[in-house]
C-alpha positions in Angstrom: 27.8 87.0 158.1 27.3 86.9 154.6 30.4 86.9 152.2 30.2 87.4 148.4 30.7 85.1 146.2 32.4 85.1 142.6 29.3 83.1 140.7 25.4 83.5 140.5 22.9 80.9 139.8 22.5 79.8 136.4 26.1 81.0 135.9 28.2 77.9 133.9 31.4 76.8 135.7 34.4 74.6 135.3 35.5 72.8 138.6 39.3 73.4 139.3 39.7 71.2 142.1 37.8 67.9 144.1 36.9 64.3 142.4 35.3 66.2 139.4 38.6 68.2 138.3 40.0 65.8 136.5 37.4 64.9 133.8 37.4 68.9 133.7 33.2 69.1 134.9 31.6 72.1 133.6 27.7 72.8 134.5 25.4 75.3 135.5 25.1 76.5 139.0 21.6 75.4 140.0 22.2 77.1 143.6 24.4 79.6 145.8 24.7 79.5 149.9 26.3 82.9 150.5 26.5 81.9 154.4 28.1 78.7 154.0 29.8 80.0 150.9 29.0 76.7 148.9 27.6 76.0 145.4 25.6 73.4 144.1 26.2 72.4 140.5 24.1 70.6 137.9 26.1 67.4 137.1 29.0 67.5 139.6 29.5 66.1 142.8 27.4 63.2 142.7 25.9 61.8 146.0 24.1 59.2 146.9 21.1 59.3 149.2 18.7 56.6 150.7 15.3 58.4 150.3 12.0 56.8 152.3 9.1 56.8 150.4 6.7 59.6 151.6 3.2 58.1 150.4 1.8 55.1 149.9 2.4 54.2 146.3 5.8 56.3 146.1 9.0 54.2 145.7 12.5 55.2 147.8 15.5 53.8 147.5 18.9 55.5 146.2 18.6 58.1 144.3 21.7 60.5 143.0 22.1 64.2 143.7 24.5 67.1 143.4 26.1 67.8 146.5 27.4 71.5 147.7 31.0 72.5 147.2 32.6 75.5 148.3 32.4 78.3 146.0 36.5 78.4 145.3 36.7 75.5 143.9 34.6 76.4 140.5 35.8 79.0 138.2 33.3 80.6 135.5 33.5 80.2 132.1 33.1 83.2 129.9 30.7 82.8 127.3 32.7 84.5 124.8 35.6 83.0 124.8 34.5 79.9 126.4 37.8 79.9 128.9 37.4 79.5 133.1 38.4 83.1 133.7 38.8 85.1 136.8 36.1 88.4 137.1 36.7 92.1 136.9 34.3 94.9 137.8 34.0 98.0 135.4 31.4 100.5 136.0 29.0 101.9 133.2 28.6 105.7 132.2 24.6 105.4 134.1 26.5 103.4 137.1 25.9 100.4 136.7 28.6 97.6 137.8 29.3 95.2 135.2 31.0 91.9 135.6 33.7 91.0 132.8 36.3 88.6 131.8 40.0 89.2 132.9 41.0 87.4 129.7 39.1 88.9 126.3 37.1 92.0 128.8 33.5 90.3 127.3 30.7 91.6 129.3 28.5 88.7 131.2 
């Protein structure tokens, strides 16, 4: 069963819980996984990976990469008021559904 997630790839979000919440980390959503209910945010939840060299001449070692986190731990940042906000929906006259900021009513 695929769950609905409130953020999309490319949205700017702020981490509201976890180890990155203390520094009020913001970043762009790089990847969304609705099946797991997780997102990958640029510069947040950094994990170390041990990488093995695959080709001759390529270097292995320890690499830092973004780890997945639950989507409930992030909140969308409104591009107009620059505040983390919940999302509302409005239906236009042509029947299109738009996402709306709950604080300033801006569409995005």
